[in-house]
GUPA-46052 format. One record per residue: chain; residue number from 0; x, y, z of N, C-alpha, C, O, CB in turn. Coordinates in pm, whole numbers, plus 50000, padded with zeros to 5 digits. Each point is the difference from the previous one (the first is absolute). Glycine has a CB too. Layout:
(r "A" NUM (X Y Z) (X Y Z) (X Y Z) (X Y Z) (X Y Z))
...
***
This chain:
(r "A" 0 (48877 58055 06129) (49861 49981 50076) (49922 50086 49909) (50044 50090 49929) (50026 49876 50333))
(r "A" 1 (49800 49990 49751) (49891 50037 49957) (49897 50080 50085) (49934 49918 50065) (50124 49899 49807))
(r "A" 2 (49910 50285 50149) (49897 50085 50071) (49883 50038 49915) (49999 49994 49877) (50181 50096 50260))
(r "A" 3 (49734 49944 49929) (49887 50114 49904) (49855 49911 50053) (49989 49888 50051) (50185 50199 49658))
(r "A" 4 (49735 50004 50257) (49849 49974 50012) (49947 49852 49959) (50078 49926 49941) (49903 50327 50005))
(r "A" 5 (49927 49714 50076) (49943 49866 49975) (49984 50006 49851) (49994 50106 49937) (49882 49856 50294))
(r "A" 6 (50117 49916 49715) (49972 49990 49845) (50095 50078 49942) (49961 50041 49891) (49803 49929 50119))
(r "A" 7 (50355 50069 50022) (50106 50076 49884) (50082 49904 49939) (50083 50048 49923) (49942 50160 50202))
(r "A" 8 (49975 49635 49892) (50091 49900 49961) (50113 49971 50057) (50098 49953 49942) (49819 50092 49897))
(r "A" 9 (50073 49988 50304) (50126 49959 50060) (50034 49863 49996) (50113 49973 49959) (49858 50199 50173))
(r "A" 10 (49941 49721 49907) (50040 49856 50010) (50034 49968 49847) (50111 49959 49968) (49731 49972 50253))
(r "A" 11 (50053 50091 49684) (50040 49963 49856) (50141 50035 49959) (50075 49914 49952) (49693 50120 49991))
(r "A" 12 (50270 50098 50076) (50122 50039 49943) (50080 49944 50082) (50080 49938 49931) (49865 50256 49968))
(r "A" 13 (50086 49787 50240) (50063 49959 50077) (50041 49862 49962) (50116 49963 50015) (49785 50192 50127))
(r "A" 14 (50007 49770 49808) (50027 49857 49946) (50093 50001 49879) (50102 49933 49987) (49669 49995 50092))
(r "A" 15 (50179 50153 49840) (50072 50006 49892) (50155 50052 50040) (50095 49934 49956) (49672 50105 49906))
(r "A" 16 (50252 50060 50208) (50130 50057 50009) (50094 49880 50079) (50121 49984 49984) (49776 50290 50022))
(r "A" 17 (50028 49657 50070) (50068 49871 50071) (50049 49891 49895) (50109 49943 50005) (49730 50091 50205))
(r "A" 18 (50064 49946 49696) (50028 49896 49884) (50138 50065 49914) (50103 49941 49969) (49603 49979 50004))
(r "A" 19 (50262 50193 50007) (50117 50082 49909) (50110 49984 50064) (50092 49945 49940) (49784 50228 49973))
(r "A" 20 (50142 49870 50221) (50132 50019 50070) (50052 49884 50069) (50110 50009 50055) (49829 50212 49974))
(r "A" 21 (49994 49669 49973) (50040 49871 50065) (49993 50035 50158) (50080 49944 50075) (50086 49968 49716))
(r "A" 22 (49754 50167 50253) (49970 50025 50139) (49865 49935 50047) (49898 49976 49935) (50234 50240 50039))
(r "A" 23 (49892 49766 50140) (49877 49951 50096) (49879 50101 50008) (50020 50119 50027) (50155 49760 50121))
(r "A" 24 (49724 50082 49833) (49861 50084 50003) (49947 49991 50123) (49957 49892 50041) (49986 50073 49738))
(r "A" 25 (50052 50157 50298) (49898 49979 50125) (49892 50096 49995) (50024 50121 50000) (50154 49800 50148))
(r "A" 26 (49686 50024 49848) (49872 50072 50000) (49975 50034 50150) (49960 49906 50070) (49942 49970 49714))
(r "A" 27 (50115 50229 50268) (50004 50018 50131) (49845 49949 50063) (49989 49933 50102) (50206 50277 49861))
(r "A" 28 (49704 49831 49964) (49872 49956 50050) (49980 49856 49995) (49911 49962 50076) (50004 50245 49858))
(r "A" 29 (50145 49695 49994) (50004 49867 50021) (50108 49958 50094) (50004 49880 50028) (49899 50098 49756))
(r "A" 30 (50191 50107 50273) (50101 49966 50109) (49924 50013 50112) (50031 49934 50099) (50174 50142 49798))
(r "A" 31 (49692 50003 50106) (49933 50033 50125) (49908 49909 50043) (49976 49969 50116) (50052 50241 49836))
(r "A" 32 (49908 49738 49921) (49897 49889 50016) (50069 49873 50038) (49957 49922 50084) (49890 50181 49747))
(r "A" 33 (50265 49881 50099) (50081 49839 50053) (50036 50015 50149) (49984 49910 50083) (50151 50035 49677))
(r "A" 34 (49911 50169 50266) (50026 50020 50137) (49902 49995 50095) (50026 49950 50109) (50123 50161 49812))
(r "A" 35 (49727 49939 50050) (49883 49986 50100) (49917 49899 49964) (49903 49986 50073) (50095 50234 49978))
(r "A" 36 (50015 49697 49846) (49930 49883 49972) (49853 50029 49954) (49912 49914 49999) (50239 49971 50169))
(r "A" 37 (49834 50237 49796) (49860 50051 49937) (50016 50097 49928) (50106 50061 49987) (49777 49883 50173))
(r "A" 38 (49993 50085 49774) (50002 50134 49891) (50022 50109 50047) (49984 50006 50122) (49878 49916 49759))
(r "A" 39 (50177 50197 50054) (49995 50138 50012) (49862 50049 50079) (49984 50066 50103) (50166 49945 49673))
(r "A" 40 (49753 49927 50127) (49861 50056 50037) (49963 49946 50121) (49918 50063 50066) (50008 49963 49713))
(r "A" 41 (50125 49852 50270) (49966 49958 50144) (50074 50071 50102) (49938 50037 50100) (50012 49747 49821))
(r "A" 42 (50176 50242 50068) (50047 50096 50089) (49978 50093 50017) (50037 50052 50105) (50063 49874 49882))
(r "A" 43 (49827 50147 49917) (49930 50144 50008) (49886 49983 50101) (49981 50085 50087) (50070 49987 49659))
(r "A" 44 (49868 49809 50242) (49880 49982 50047) (50028 49972 50149) (49933 50051 50090) (49964 49868 49685))
(r "A" 45 (50200 50002 50247) (50030 49957 50139) (50091 50087 50100) (49995 49999 50123) (49979 49786 49763))
(r "A" 46 (50107 50289 50033) (50121 50104 50052) (49977 50130 49969) (50060 50085 50066) (50101 49759 49906))
(r "A" 47 (49764 50190 49939) (50007 50129 49958) (50098 50053 49896) (50079 49917 49955) (49840 50092 50252))
(r "A" 48 (50086 50088 49757) (50121 50060 49926) (50118 50006 50073) (50102 49955 49947) (49757 50173 49936))
(r "A" 49 (50146 49921 50236) (50112 49982 50088) (50062 49911 50019) (50123 50008 49998) (49802 50099 50074))
(r "A" 50 (50011 49781 49952) (50044 49874 50014) (50045 49941 49868) (50098 49926 49999) (49756 50055 50195))
(r "A" 51 (50080 50050 49694) (50070 49953 49863) (50133 50069 49978) (50089 49942 49938) (49684 50022 49953))
(r "A" 52 (50246 50178 50167) (50128 50073 49939) (50110 49939 50105) (50112 49979 49954) (49768 50274 49944))
(r "A" 53 (50095 49717 50236) (50117 49928 50070) (50023 49901 49943) (50122 49982 49991) (49845 50082 50195))
(r "A" 54 (49960 49838 49756) (50046 49893 49920) (50065 50015 49866) (50086 49926 49950) (49750 49984 50167))
(r "A" 55 (50107 50201 49829) (50083 50045 49890) (50149 50048 49996) (50086 49983 49913) (49701 50061 50045))
(r "A" 56 (50220 50021 50158) (50141 50052 50046) (50078 49905 50029) (50119 50011 49969) (49806 50168 50114))
(r "A" 57 (50036 49727 49970) (50086 49891 50057) (50037 49891 49872) (50105 49935 49999) (49770 50094 50262))
(r "A" 58 (50027 49962 49638) (50043 49919 49869) (50083 50098 49914) (50079 49951 49919) (49701 49894 50075))
(r "A" 59 (50209 50296 50018) (50090 50069 49922) (50146 49992 50054) (50092 50009 49918) (49717 50136 50018))
(r "A" 60 (50216 49839 50184) (50144 49998 50088) (50039 49855 49945) (50113 49989 49954) (49834 50167 50303))
(r "A" 61 (49977 49741 49742) (50062 49883 49961) (50032 50007 49833) (50112 49968 49961) (49759 49900 50250))
(r "A" 62 (50048 50166 49713) (50031 50038 49853) (50111 50075 49981) (50082 49969 49913) (49704 50030 50045))
(r "A" 63 (50232 50114 50126) (50124 50086 49957) (50136 49919 50044) (50112 50021 49954) (49747 50220 50080))
(r "A" 64 (50110 49672 50055) (50122 49903 50070) (50039 49915 49883) (50118 49966 49996) (49790 50010 50263))
(r "A" 65 (50012 49984 49645) (50043 49906 49895) (50072 50069 49881) (49959 50101 49943) (49846 49754 50123))
(r "A" 66 (50304 50081 49905) (50066 50051 49869) (49976 49989 49883) (49999 49884 49957) (50119 50100 50145))
(r "A" 67 (49856 50123 49807) (49995 49952 49865) (49840 49973 49976) (49962 49893 49953) (50295 49997 50051))
(r "A" 68 (49660 50207 50029) (49871 49988 50015) (49925 50115 49923) (50047 50113 50003) (50000 49766 50215))
(r "A" 69 (49864 50100 49730) (49906 50123 49934) (49869 49976 50085) (49938 49893 49995) (50157 50116 49730))
(r "A" 70 (49865 50106 50360) (49904 50010 50093) (49875 50109 49952) (50007 50123 49990) (50193 49810 50191))
(r "A" 71 (49680 49973 49792) (49900 50095 49960) (49917 50015 50147) (49975 49900 50068) (50011 50027 49646))
(r "A" 72 (49980 50193 50321) (49909 49994 50140) (49893 50038 49978) (49971 50037 49886) (50172 50001 50252))
(r "A" 73 (49772 49964 49961) (49858 50025 49990) (49993 50172 49995) (50097 50076 50008) (49825 49677 50135))
(r "A" 74 (49959 50278 49845) (50003 50151 49960) (50012 50080 50127) (50024 50120 49989) (49828 49848 49802))
(r "A" 75 (50136 49983 50321) (50016 50113 50126) (50151 49965 50073) (50030 50056 50106) (49673 49958 49956))
(r "A" 76 (50375 49903 49884) (50130 49942 50056) (50070 50123 50016) (50048 50029 50110) (49964 49736 49780))
(r "A" 77 (49998 50311 50013) (50104 50106 49999) (49949 50115 50079) (50067 50103 50011) (50021 49828 49764))
(r "A" 78 (49810 50057 50275) (49952 50119 50085) (50023 50005 50127) (49945 50089 50066) (49908 49925 49804))
(r "A" 79 (50228 49896 50189) (50042 49996 50111) (50140 50044 49995) (50087 49938 49939) (49749 49899 50116))
(r "A" 80 (50187 50274 50012) (50148 50076 49969) (50120 49910 50009) (50093 50002 49920) (49819 50209 50179))
(r "A" 81 (50078 49702 50015) (50098 49900 50032) (50023 49894 49875) (50114 49980 49960) (49813 50050 50299))
(r "A" 82 (49979 49914 49691) (49979 49916 49881) (50066 50092 49891) (50108 49955 49961) (49661 49914 50117))
(r "A" 83 (50196 50241 49869) (50020 50085 49884) (50179 50007 50030) (50078 49955 49915) (49638 50206 50060))
(r "A" 84 (50320 49885 50121) (50143 50039 50038) (50096 49860 49988) (50114 49993 49953) (49791 50214 50226))
(r "A" 85 (50026 49702 49868) (50073 49858 49991) (50020 49976 49862) (50111 49973 49954) (49786 49924 50248))
(r "A" 86 (49979 50115 49714) (50014 49954 49854) (50096 50089 49932) (50090 49949 49933) (49676 49963 50056))
(r "A" 87 (50220 50242 50025) (50107 50062 49945) (50133 49981 50028) (50082 50029 49913) (49769 50096 50073))
(r "A" 88 (50181 49838 50107) (50126 49957 50035) (50063 49854 49980) (50118 49969 50014) (49821 50204 50129))
(r "A" 89 (49966 49755 49826) (50035 49883 49934) (50021 49973 49867) (50070 49909 49956) (49838 50047 50203))
(r "A" 90 (50019 50137 49770) (49999 49963 49857) (49952 50114 49935) (49980 50109 50053) (49985 49656 49978))
(r "A" 91 (50012 50194 49811) (49925 50105 49919) (49854 49970 50016) (49959 49885 49984) (50228 50143 49842))
(r "A" 92 (49723 50081 50207) (49892 49993 50000) (49925 50100 49873) (50029 50114 49962) (50020 49808 50300))
(r "A" 93 (49854 49991 49697) (49914 50062 49888) (49850 50010 50044) (49950 49909 50067) (50211 49992 49752))
(r "A" 94 (49773 50200 50147) (49863 50017 50040) (49929 49997 49893) (50013 50100 49929) (50029 50016 50248))
(r "A" 95 (49880 49797 49784) (49905 49968 49881) (49878 50079 50032) (49946 49989 50111) (50139 49770 49839))
(r "A" 96 (49874 50314 49964) (49869 50071 49995) (49884 49987 49907) (50028 49950 49891) (50116 50177 50191))
(r "A" 97 (49758 49900 49933) (49880 49997 49894) (49890 50097 50057) (49980 50011 50121) (50064 49730 49802))
(r "A" 98 (49886 50329 49981) (49916 50100 50030) (49885 49934 50107) (49994 49877 49994) (50062 50248 49759))
(r "A" 99 (49870 49927 50325) (49883 49956 50087) (49882 49923 49905) (49945 49894 50031) (50108 50324 50144))
(r "A" 100 (49926 49845 49727) (49915 49927 49896) (50059 49855 49949) (49939 49893 49997) (49989 50350 49926))
(r "A" 101 (50203 49782 50041) (50042 49870 49967) (50005 49856 50113) (49975 49880 49982) (50155 50296 49855))
(r "A" 102 (49913 49900 50279) (49982 49908 50114) (49867 49945 50020) (49981 49882 50029) (50188 50236 50069))
(r "A" 103 (49748 49959 49888) (49863 49929 50041) (49941 49930 49872) (49903 49924 50007) (50041 50261 50181))
(r "A" 104 (50117 49843 49702) (49947 49901 49885) (50089 49884 50018) (49947 49894 49966) (49973 50283 49855))
(r "A" 105 (50197 49815 50220) (50045 49881 50042) (49976 49920 50112) (50013 49878 49995) (50108 50213 49895))
(r "A" 106 (49847 49964 50202) (49929 49938 50107) (49867 49944 49989) (49972 49897 50063) (50154 50242 50041))
(r "A" 107 (49785 49922 49817) (49886 49950 49970) (49904 50018 50134) (50033 50037 50113) (50086 49801 49704))
(r "A" 108 (49756 50125 50134) (49874 50019 50113) (50037 49911 50114) (49980 50042 50114) (49820 49998 49714))
(r "A" 109 (50249 49847 50156) (50018 49917 50115) (50165 49965 50019) (50059 49904 49949) (49682 49994 50010))
(r "A" 110 (50308 50191 50114) (50154 50025 49996) (50065 49896 50083) (50116 49972 49970) (49862 50279 50003))
(r "A" 111 (49964 49682 50133) (50102 49910 50073) (50085 50108 50072) (50106 49943 50027) (49905 49846 49794))
(r "A" 112 (49993 50336 50223) (50085 50065 50046) (49912 50055 50104) (49891 50055 49985) (50268 49971 49821))
(r "A" 113 (49927 49944 50341) (49921 50025 50099) (49942 50147 50040) (49892 50030 50052) (50232 49774 50003))
(r "A" 114 (49992 50283 49900) (49960 50135 50033) (49907 50062 49882) (49992 50123 50002) (50234 49905 50139))
(r "A" 115 (49715 49915 49774) (49916 50037 49912) (49857 49924 50006) (49891 50043 49962) (50320 50017 49912))
(r "A" 116 (49821 49818 50184) (49866 49893 50002) (49912 50052 50100) (50048 50039 50106) (50073 49743 49837))
(r "A" 117 (49761 50222 50037) (49904 50050 50098) (49987 50176 50002) (49916 50064 50063) (50151 49700 50084))
(r "A" 118 (50024 50282 49778) (49980 50145 50009) (49890 50078 49938) (50009 49978 49879) (50205 49996 50138))
(r "A" 119 (49693 50102 50004) (49880 50062 49957) (50047 50053 49849) (49946 49968 49894) (49954 50102 50368))
(r "A" 120 (50202 50011 49753) (50072 50061 49886) (50128 49931 49976) (50089 50051 50069) (49807 50163 49978))
(r "A" 121 (50145 49687 49878) (50132 49964 50025) (50106 50108 49905) (50120 50013 50026) (49788 49712 50029))
(r "A" 122 (50021 50347 49832) (50071 50097 49936) (50071 50102 50096) (50120 50025 49994) (49719 49940 49818))
(r "A" 123 (50067 50095 50285) (50036 50074 50088) (50096 49962 50070) (50103 50067 49998) (49721 50001 49993))
(r "A" 124 (50169 49812 50091) (50097 49946 50078) (50133 49990 49922) (50101 50048 50052) (49719 49833 50076))
(r "A" 125 (50187 50062 49752) (50144 49985 49929) (50028 50145 49964) (50123 50009 50002) (49852 49740 49889))
(r "A" 126 (49979 50358 50080) (50038 50141 49990) (50086 50025 50139) (50119 50027 50011) (49654 50051 49834))
(r "A" 127 (50129 49904 50258) (50059 50048 50136) (50110 49923 50034) (50090 50066 50051) (49703 50003 50032))
(r "A" 128 (50230 49810 49903) (50133 49918 50019) (50099 50030 49927) (50112 49999 50049) (49779 49840 50004))
(r "A" 129 (50091 50195 49817) (50084 50058 49895) (50083 50101 50057) (50120 49999 50028) (49718 49957 49803))
(r "A" 130 (50059 50144 50183) (50062 50133 50053) (50091 50006 50100) (50097 50076 50003) (49723 49998 49940))
(r "A" 131 (50139 49819 50169) (50070 49997 50157) (50137 49937 49946) (50106 50049 50040) (49663 49898 50155))
(r "A" 132 (50233 49941 49712) (50109 49937 49965) (50114 50047 49907) (50111 49948 50001) (49732 49908 50051))
(r "A" 133 (50121 50249 49866) (50067 50077 49922) (50118 50040 50048) (50094 49953 49936) (49722 50100 49983))
(r "A" 134 (50219 50031 50186) (50110 50028 50058) (50112 49912 50010) (50119 50031 49986) (49738 50088 50107))
(r "A" 135 (50082 49740 49939) (50110 49917 50037) (50044 49930 49868) (50110 49948 49987) (49808 50019 50262))
(r "A" 136 (49995 50036 49664) (50050 49927 49866) (50091 50089 49924) (50092 49958 49931) (49694 49912 50046))
(r "A" 137 (50178 50283 50041) (50097 50086 49936) (50148 50001 50048) (50094 50056 49944) (49710 50074 50020))
(r "A" 138 (50198 49802 50143) (50133 49992 50050) (50109 49869 49944) (50111 49975 50047) (49756 50148 50163))
(r "A" 139 (50066 49809 49684) (50071 49882 49943) (50091 50069 49904) (49983 50115 49958) (49829 49702 50066))
(r "A" 140 (50298 50094 49941) (50093 50048 49929) (49966 50017 49862) (50073 50073 49933) (50063 49841 50221))
(r "A" 141 (49762 50029 49791) (49932 50036 49873) (49862 49960 49993) (49954 49916 50077) (50250 50066 49817))
(r "A" 142 (49720 50080 50008) (49852 49969 50007) (49973 49982 49856) (50058 50065 49913) (49873 50070 50302))
(r "A" 143 (49971 49769 49760) (49966 49975 49869) (49831 49976 49999) (49934 49940 50085) (50326 49954 49863))
(r "A" 144 (49701 50164 49944) (49835 49988 49977) (49990 49887 49915) (50059 49991 49893) (49872 50256 50118))
(r "A" 145 (49977 49650 50047) (49988 49867 49925) (49868 50020 49896) (49973 49900 49933) (50134 49944 50289))
(r "A" 146 (49816 50267 49761) (49876 50006 49947) (50043 49985 49825) (50080 50071 49939) (49794 50094 50291))
(r "A" 147 (50065 49750 49730) (50008 49982 49837) (50123 49905 49953) (50026 49968 49884) (49875 50282 50088))
(r "A" 148 (50175 49709 50158) (50114 49932 49962) (49990 49842 50029) (49916 49963 50083) (50210 50260 49962))
(r "A" 149 (49948 49691 49896) (49994 49858 50022) (50081 49987 50131) (50080 50088 50032) (49899 49836 49712))
(r "A" 150 (50002 49978 50323) (50115 49964 50110) (50143 49981 49945) (50100 50036 50061) (49721 49845 50069))
(r "A" 151 (50177 50056 49745) (50141 49990 49969) (50069 50116 49969) (50121 50006 50024) (49831 49797 49906))
(r "A" 152 (49974 50316 50008) (50044 50137 49968) (50044 50051 50152) (50114 50040 50023) (49713 50006 49747))
(r "A" 153 (50089 49950 50310) (50028 50065 50151) (50129 49947 50059) (50094 50066 50044) (49654 49948 50009))
(r "A" 154 (50237 49835 49936) (50155 49920 50057) (50119 50081 49940) (50093 50046 50066) (49811 49691 49931))
(r "A" 155 (50078 50275 49843) (50112 50053 49931) (50040 50145 50059) (50115 50043 50009) (49810 49819 49779))
(r "A" 156 (49950 50206 50251) (50028 50146 50048) (50058 49988 50139) (50072 50092 50038) (49733 50015 49826))
(r "A" 157 (50175 49799 50211) (50038 49986 50132) (50151 49998 49988) (50064 50086 50060) (49722 49790 50021))
(r "A" 158 (50287 50013 49831) (50135 49977 49986) (50066 50134 49940) (50112 50040 50030) (49843 49699 49941))
(r "A" 159 (49953 50326 49935) (50068 50122 49944) (50023 50090 50094) (50108 50060 50005) (49800 49915 49798))
(r "A" 160 (49980 50049 50293) (50049 50097 50137) (50088 49968 50080) (50072 50088 50047) (49750 49968 49966))
(r "A" 161 (50195 49800 50025) (50122 49956 50050) (50134 50056 49965) (50077 50062 50073) (49792 49764 49936))
(r "A" 162 (50147 50134 49845) (50113 50031 49929) (50023 50155 49991) (50113 50048 49987) (49854 49734 49889))
(r "A" 163 (49929 50285 50132) (50035 50176 49987) (50025 50035 50134) (50052 50110 50018) (49790 49966 49787))
(r "A" 164 (50135 49858 50288) (50028 50039 50163) (50118 49942 50028) (50025 49991 50121) (49748 50012 49965))
(r "A" 165 (50328 49943 49820) (50124 49918 50024) (49984 49909 50090) (50091 49984 50082) (50034 50177 49865))
(r "A" 166 (49775 49772 50058) (49992 49886 50103) (49998 49873 49913) (49888 49960 49966) (49975 50177 50222))
(r "A" 167 (50232 49803 49775) (49993 49875 49910) (49984 49895 50094) (50058 50003 50109) (50086 50075 49702))
(r "A" 168 (49775 49819 50151) (49955 49877 50071) (50121 49913 50001) (50029 49948 49892) (49722 50066 50037))
(r "A" 169 (50333 49959 50185) (50072 49909 50021) (49970 49838 49938) (49884 49962 49980) (50149 50214 50213))
(r "A" 170 (50053 49761 49788) (49981 49860 49939) (49925 49924 50143) (50049 50008 50113) (50198 49988 49685))
(r "A" 171 (49658 49947 50177) (49942 49899 50144) (50096 49912 50027) (50053 49929 49914) (49706 50059 50040))
(r "A" 172 (50273 50011 50182) (50069 49862 50050) (49951 49896 49968) (49878 49996 49989) (50179 50087 50170))
(r "A" 173 (50013 49809 49818) (49963 49848 49971) (50040 49932 50114) (50100 50042 50057) (49932 49957 49701))
(r "A" 174 (49911 49908 50286) (50027 49875 50097) (50102 49940 49950) (50045 49899 50054) (49744 50057 50013))
***
């Protein structure tokens, strides 16, 4: 499972890991959108962050019940203690990171990120969110900085971290 702040590469790296290991990829934000029948941005507008987090937790529970998956969470999914505990118990959790400057560069001026859009000072909001979330990310089994690295090299590093922690990926079950 991949956790970490927005724009650290979780979805991109997760897709690569799933392809390399023959597993199913679950993008948690996409799973929330599919279950709700609308976009994350619309959920935030209609239900607020608390409403989104409830849907996200339910989607995570469903994703964790699926065998042989690589899960890329949204940036805040691991910040609910029950979510993080469930992830840590279910498998290997890697926190991807990037500097605040790199995150803002990757997000760009029009982010499409509900927590930053409309903020008078998106950089300040990002720094505040990152500081609040850092203690949760620090509980991952492994942490990897993505700055200056290709998604492929990050995926390799995730697999290396998994091996270093004596958690070999079992062969996926085939129908």
